[in-house]
C-alpha positions in Angstrom: 0.0 0.0 0.0 1.2 3.5 -0.8 0.9 5.9 2.1 2.0 9.5 2.5 2.6 11.0 6.0 2.3 14.8 6.2 3.6 17.3 8.8 1.3 20.3 8.1 2.4 24.0 8.0 3.1 25.3 11.5 4.8 22.0 12.1 4.9 20.1 15.3 7.4 22.7 16.4 6.7 25.1 19.3 6.5 28.8 18.6 10.0 29.4 19.9 11.4 27.2 17.2 9.7 28.8 14.2 12.8 30.6 13.2 15.3 28.6 15.1 16.1 24.9 15.4 13.8 22.9 13.1 13.7 19.3 13.9 12.2 16.1 12.4 8.9 14.7 13.8 9.8 11.6 15.7 6.2 10.4 15.8 5.9 10.5 12.0 9.3 8.8 11.7 8.3 5.9 13.9 5.0 5.4 12.0 6.9 5.4 8.7 9.5 2.9 9.8 6.8 0.6 11.3 4.8 0.7 8.0 8.0 0.1 5.9 8.9 -2.9 8.0 5.6 -4.4 6.9 6.4 -3.8 3.2 4.3 -0.7 2.6 5.6 2.2 0.4 5.8 5.2 2.6 6.6 8.9 1.8 7.1 11.7 4.4 6.3 15.3 3.4 7.3 17.9 5.9 5.2 20.8 4.5 6.5 23.1 7.3 10.2 22.8 6.8 10.0 22.7 3.0 7.7 25.8 2.9 5.3 24.0 0.5 2.5 25.9 -1.1 -0.8 24.0 -1.6 -0.1 23.9 -5.4 3.3 22.3 -4.9 2.0 19.8 -2.3 -0.9 18.9 -4.7 1.7 18.2 -7.4 3.7 15.9 -5.1 0.6 14.0 -4.1 -0.5 13.5 -7.8 2.9 12.1 -8.6 2.9 9.7 -5.6 -0.8 8.7 -6.0 -1.3 7.4 -2.4 -4.2 5.3 -1.2 -4.0 7.0 2.2 -2.7 10.3 3.6 -1.8 10.6 7.3 -1.5 14.0 9.1 0.3 14.4 12.5 -0.2 17.7 14.4 -0.4 19.3 17.8 -3.0 21.5 19.4 -0.9 24.6 18.3 -1.2 24.0 14.6 -4.5 22.0 14.4 -6.3 24.6 12.3 -3.6 24.6 9.7 -3.9 20.8 9.7 -7.7 20.9 9.3 -7.4 23.2 6.3 -4.9 21.0 4.7 -7.0 17.9 5.3 -9.9 19.7 3.6 -7.7 20.6 0.6 -6.4 17.1 0.2 -9.9 15.5 0.4 -11.3 18.0 -2.1 -8.5 17.3 -4.6 -8.4 13.6 -4.0 -11.8 12.4 -2.9 -10.9 8.7 -2.9 -7.9 9.1 -0.7 -8.4 7.9 2.9 -7.4 10.8 5.3 -6.1 9.8 8.7 -5.1 12.0 11.7 -2.8 11.1 14.5 -0.7 12.8 17.2 -1.1 14.3 20.6 -4.1 16.6 19.8 -6.5 14.1 18.3 -6.0 11.3 20.9 -8.3 13.1 23.5 -10.4 14.9 20.9 -11.2 12.2 18.4 -14.9 12.5 18.6 -14.9 16.3 18.5 -12.6 16.3 15.6 -14.5 13.7 13.5 -17.8 15.5 14.2 -16.5 18.8 13.0 -14.0 17.9 10.2 -16.0 16.0 7.6 -13.0 15.7 5.3 -11.2 13.5 7.9 -12.0 9.8 7.7 -10.1 8.2 10.5 -8.3 9.1 13.8 -5.5 7.0 15.3 -5.5 7.5 19.1 -2.5 7.0 21.4 0.7 5.2 20.2 0.2 4.8 16.5 2.7 2.3 15.3 0.7 -0.9 15.7 -2.6 0.7 14.9 -1.4 2.1 11.6 0.1 -1.2 10.6 -3.1 -3.1 11.3 -5.2 -0.4 9.7 -3.0 -0.5 6.5 -3.5 -4.2 6.3 -7.3 -3.8 6.6 -7.4 -1.1 3.9 -5.1 -3.1 1.6 -7.2 -6.3 1.9 -10.6 -4.5 1.9 -11.5 -5.6 5.3 -13.6 -3.8 7.9 -11.5 -1.9 10.5 -14.1 -1.9 13.3 -11.9 -4.3 15.2 -8.7 -2.2 15.0 -7.9 -1.1 18.5 -7.0 2.6 18.9 -9.0 3.7 15.9 -11.9 6.2 15.7 -14.2 6.6 12.6 -17.7 7.4 11.5 -20.3 4.7 10.9 -23.8 5.7 9.7 -23.2 9.3 10.6 -22.1 8.6 14.2 -18.5 8.6 15.5 -17.3 5.2 16.9 -14.3 4.8 19.1 -12.8 1.3 19.1 -11.2 0.2 22.4 -7.9 1.7 23.3 -4.9 -0.2 22.1 -2.6 -1.6 24.9 0.7 0.3 25.2 3.8 -1.2 23.6 5.6 -3.1 26.3 9.0 -3.6 24.5 10.0 -0.3 23.0 13.1 -2.0 21.6 10.8 -3.8 19.2 9.8 -0.5 17.5 12.2 0.2 14.6 14.2 3.5 14.6 12.5 6.5 12.9 12.7 6.5 9.1 15.4 9.2 9.0 16.0 8.3 5.3 12.5 9.4 4.3 12.9 12.9 5.8 14.3 16.0 4.1 17.3 15.9 6.5 19.3 18.5 4.6 16.6 21.1 5.2 16.5 20.8 9.0 18.7 23.3 10.8 18.7 21.8 14.2 21.7 23.7 15.6 22.0 24.6 19.3 24.6 26.7 21.1 26.9 24.6 23.3 29.2 26.3 25.8 32.9 26.3 24.7 31.9 24.7 21.3 29.6 27.2 19.7 26.9 26.1 17.3 26.6 22.3 17.2 24.5 20.2 14.8 21.9 18.2 16.9 19.4 15.5 16.4 16.3 14.8 18.5 15.9 11.4 20.0 13.4 9.8 22.4 14.3 6.9 24.7 11.2 6.4 26.8 7.4 6.8 27.0 4.9 7.3 29.8 4.9 9.6 32.8 3.9 8.4 36.3 3.3 11.9 37.5 0.1 13.9 37.2 0.6 17.6 36.8 -2.7 19.3 36.1 -1.7 20.9 32.8 0.2 18.0 31.2 -1.3 16.0 28.3 1.5 13.4 28.0 -0.6 10.7 29.7 -3.3 10.9 27.0 -0.9 9.5 24.4 1.6 7.4 26.4 -0.1 6.6 29.7 1.2 6.9 33.3 3.5 3.9 33.4 7.1 4.6 32.5 8.4 2.4 29.7 12.0 2.7 28.3 14.3 1.5 25.6 17.3 -0.4 26.7 20.7 1.5 26.9 22.0 -0.7 24.1 19.2 0.1 21.8 19.6 3.9 22.5 23.3 3.8 22.0 23.0 1.9 18.7 20.6 4.6 17.3 23.0 7.4 18.5 25.9 5.7 16.6 23.7 5.5 13.5 23.0 9.3 13.7 26.6 10.1 14.2 27.8 7.9 11.4 25.1 8.6 8.8 24.3 12.3 9.5 27.3 13.8 11.2 25.5 14.6 14.4 27.5 16.2 17.2 24.7 16.9 19.6 21.6 15.1 21.0 18.4 16.5 22.4 16.9 13.7 24.4 13.2 14.4 23.9 11.9 12.3 26.8 9.5 14.0 29.2 11.7 12.9 32.1 15.0 11.4 30.8 16.2 10.6 34.3 13.2 8.5 35.5 15.4 5.4 35.8 18.7 6.3 37.4 20.6 3.1 36.5 19.5 3.3 32.8 20.8 6.9 32.5 24.0 5.9 34.2 24.5 3.0 31.6 23.7 5.4 28.7 26.2 7.9 30.0 28.9 5.1 30.3 28.1 3.9 26.8 28.6 7.4 25.4 31.9 7.7 27.2 33.0 4.3 25.9 31.9 5.1 22.3 34.1 8.3 22.3 31.7 10.2 20.0 32.5 13.5 21.9 28.8 14.3 21.8 27.1 17.3 23.6 23.6 16.6 24.8 20.6 18.2 26.4 17.7 16.6 28.3 14.7 17.3 30.5 14.6 16.0 34.1 12.6 16.2 37.3 14.5 17.6 40.3 13.4 14.7 42.4 15.0 12.1 40.0 18.6 13.2 40.1 21.4 13.6 42.6 24.8 15.3 42.3 26.6 12.0 41.5 24.3 11.3 38.6 24.6 14.9 37.3 28.4 14.5 37.5 28.2 11.4 35.4 25.9 13.1 32.9 28.4 16.1 32.7 31.3 13.7 32.0 29.4 12.1 29.1 28.6 15.4 27.4 25.5 16.8 29.1 25.7 20.6 28.9 22.2 21.6 29.8 19.2 20.2 31.8 15.7 21.5 31.6 13.1 21.0 34.3 9.7 22.3 35.3 9.5 24.5 38.4 6.3 26.1 37.3 5.9 28.3 40.4 8.0 29.8 43.2 5.1 29.2 45.5 5.1 25.8 47.3 1.3 26.2 47.8 0.7 26.3 44.0 3.0 23.3 43.5 1.2 21.2 46.2 -2.4 22.3 46.1 -2.9 23.3 42.4 -0.5 21.6 40.1 0.2 18.4 42.0 3.9 18.6 41.0 5.1 16.6 44.0 8.4 18.4 44.3 9.8 20.8 46.8 11.4 24.2 46.2 14.4 23.0 48.3 14.9 20.2 45.7 14.8 22.9 43.0 17.5 24.9 44.8 19.7 21.8 45.4 19.6 20.8 41.7 20.2 24.4 40.6 23.2 24.6 42.9 24.6 21.3 41.8 24.3 22.3 38.1 26.1 25.5 38.8 28.9 23.8 40.6 29.3 21.2 37.8 29.1 23.6 35.0 25.8 22.3 33.6 23.5 25.0 32.3 20.0 24.9 33.9 16.9 25.7 32.0 13.9 26.0 34.4 10.4 26.4 33.2 8.0 28.8 34.9 4.4 29.5 34.3 2.1 32.5 35.2 -1.6 32.3 35.8 -2.2 29.0 37.6 -5.7 28.4 39.0 -6.2 30.4 42.2 -2.8 32.0 41.8 -2.5 35.3 43.7 -0.1 38.3 43.3 1.8 37.0 46.4 2.3 33.6 44.6 3.5 35.6 41.5 5.9 37.6 43.7 7.5 34.4 45.0 7.9 33.1 41.4 9.5 36.4 40.2 11.8 36.4 43.2 13.0 32.8 42.4 13.6 33.7 38.8 15.6 36.8 39.7 17.9 34.9 42.0 18.7 32.2 39.4 22.3 31.8 38.3 23.0 34.4 35.6 24.3 32.0 32.9 21.0 30.0 33.0 18.3 30.0 30.4 14.9 30.6 32.1 11.7 29.8 30.1 8.5 31.6 31.0 5.0 31.3 29.6 1.3 31.8 30.4 -0.6 28.7 31.3 -2.0 26.9 28.3 -5.1 24.6 28.4 -4.6 21.3 26.5 -7.3 18.8 25.8 -7.7 15.8 28.1 -6.0 17.4 31.0 -7.3 18.1 34.5 -6.7 21.8 33.7 -9.3 21.6 30.9 -11.8 20.3 33.4 -11.0 23.1 35.7 -11.3 25.7 32.9 -14.8 24.4 32.1 -15.9 24.4 35.7 -14.7 28.1 36.0 -16.4 29.1 32.7 -13.1 29.9 31.0 -14.1 27.5 28.3 -17.8 27.6 27.3 -20.0 24.5 27.9 -20.2 24.0 24.1 -16.5 24.5 23.5 -15.0 22.6 20.6 -11.3 22.2 19.8 -12.2 22.1 16.1 -13.8 25.6 16.0 -12.1 29.0 15.8 -12.9 32.2 17.5 -15.1 30.9 20.3 -16.6 33.5 22.6 -14.7 34.1 25.8 -11.7 31.9 24.9 -8.4 33.7 25.2 -5.6 32.8 22.7 -2.4 34.4 21.5 -1.7 32.6 18.2 0.9 35.2 17.1 3.0 34.6 20.2 2.2 31.3 21.9 0.3 29.1 19.4 -3.5 28.8 19.0 -4.1 27.3 22.4 -6.5 28.6 25.0 -4.8 30.5 27.9 -6.0 30.0 31.5 -6.8 33.4 33.0 -8.3 33.1 36.5 -7.8 35.4 39.5 -5.2 37.8 37.9 -6.3 40.4 35.3 -5.2 40.2 31.7 -3.5 43.7 32.0 -1.5 42.5 35.0 -0.4 39.3 33.3 0.5 41.2 30.1 2.6 43.7 32.1 4.5 40.8 33.9 5.3 39.2 30.6 6.5 42.4 29.0 8.7 43.2 32.0 10.2 39.8 31.7 10.7 40.2 28.0 12.5 43.5 28.5 14.8 41.9 31.1 15.6 39.2 28.6 16.0 41.7 25.7 13.3 39.9 23.8 12.2 41.9 20.7 8.5 42.2 21.3 8.0 44.6 18.4 8.8 41.8 16.0 5.5 40.2 17.0 3.3 43.1 16.3 2.6 42.4 12.5 1.6 38.9 13.2 -0.5 40.0 16.2 -2.5 42.5 14.0 -3.1 39.8 11.4 -4.5 37.4 14.0 -7.2 39.9 15.2 -10.6 38.4 14.1 -13.1 39.6 16.7 -13.8 42.6 18.8 -12.7 40.6 21.8 -9.3 40.0 20.1 -9.1 43.7 19.5 -9.8 44.6 23.1 -7.3 42.0 24.3 -4.5 43.3 22.1 -5.3 46.9 23.1 -4.9 45.9 26.7 -1.6 44.3 25.9 -0.5 47.4 24.0 -1.3 49.7 26.9 0.7 47.4 29.2 3.6 47.4 26.8 3.6 51.2 26.7 3.6 51.4 30.5 6.5 49.0 30.8 8.5 51.0 28.2 7.6 54.3 29.9 8.6 53.0 33.3 11.9 51.8 31.9 12.6 55.2 30.4 11.8 56.9 33.7 14.2 54.6 35.5 17.0 55.3 33.1 16.5 59.0 33.4 16.4 58.8 37.1 19.6 56.7 37.2 21.3 59.2 34.8 20.4 62.2 36.9 22.0 60.7 40.1 
């Protein structure tokens, strides 16, 4: 069977990577390799990184003449994906259209009810489901027994039972790197003392046993941690080094350090292989100690990212359910500083029930962070299938009839020009206050806010959008004016 897998415009890339490090879609790569292993002809089209117009994409599809076209997308770029699905179906009515990825897993029914051009949704881990589905389509069999699949039957959406998670991740073939436009990715990150280094993204585990209220990871991969063996991981790294000249790795795991011994073995394997790789990963502060961080540093780790979310222990305990202490955060930060590992903490403003006092504690923690660190800050996003989505509906921040497949819904706050088309949770603190906080932080980081203005103007569709951006503009002017006054005051002393 001939199958095309498309990454829509807007990519699976976060907003911060739009003009930065573009990286391949690991999910699409795994689906492609699994289908290839079963003898199917697979093509990957990254419409984002290749800057494809619809006319050019249509020409490519005509030339390939697929029986099915799959689309993988996130909540951020779902509307670009929906439009592309509609275009493909209109141009190729007989082609089976399939959606997969983190967004459609919890929104399968909503998506199928509102996007008539979409035929099928693959929920959760897609490798085995896509292989079984392709077999059914090729043999003309009914797919009502394919676990993990959603579809329409007699005008109603049906959701087949969830597919069990893959127990042995070593059994999944490595991503089909050879099908990707590798030469067009510019995944280059700055490494201390080495400058810009060519990286590859790689994932070694699935599943998260923790339950932060805003996180959607469990929708796709469940709560039980499952991991590839160190030998399997090291073999893939060697392939990337030998075939693509990789000098750096971004371990894309939600928590790379969930299993201490496995991380230790991977680090030792990197040392033994003598690849001289630099690498970056995401951790939890309660899964590392100084000895493990030292081993990671020796094997090439130059930066670790971790979620702090708030400088208020009350918010961590009572709202997020983070199950970490601020003392653990301080310990890991100090160890990283002593070992020469760059720390990249994540902070979020506008948690449920968050007060100005909570915000003050967060700002104080950020201001006292080591100067050479890289602090990430965002407003709280609402993702489908999370506990936060339930909270947002209970508080009326999402309307009772809210649909993830419809644009411009009354009362829903989004900033597509800055943080992706995802609803923003705004509770106790005013939009003006939050806007001022974000602009003050941007000023301190020398972030060029003015570059966002043209895209912001283009994104205005409703009167509510206009009022929201006017509030932001006023906050921006106030921040600029206060900065000017402080400079003048300092100059006159």
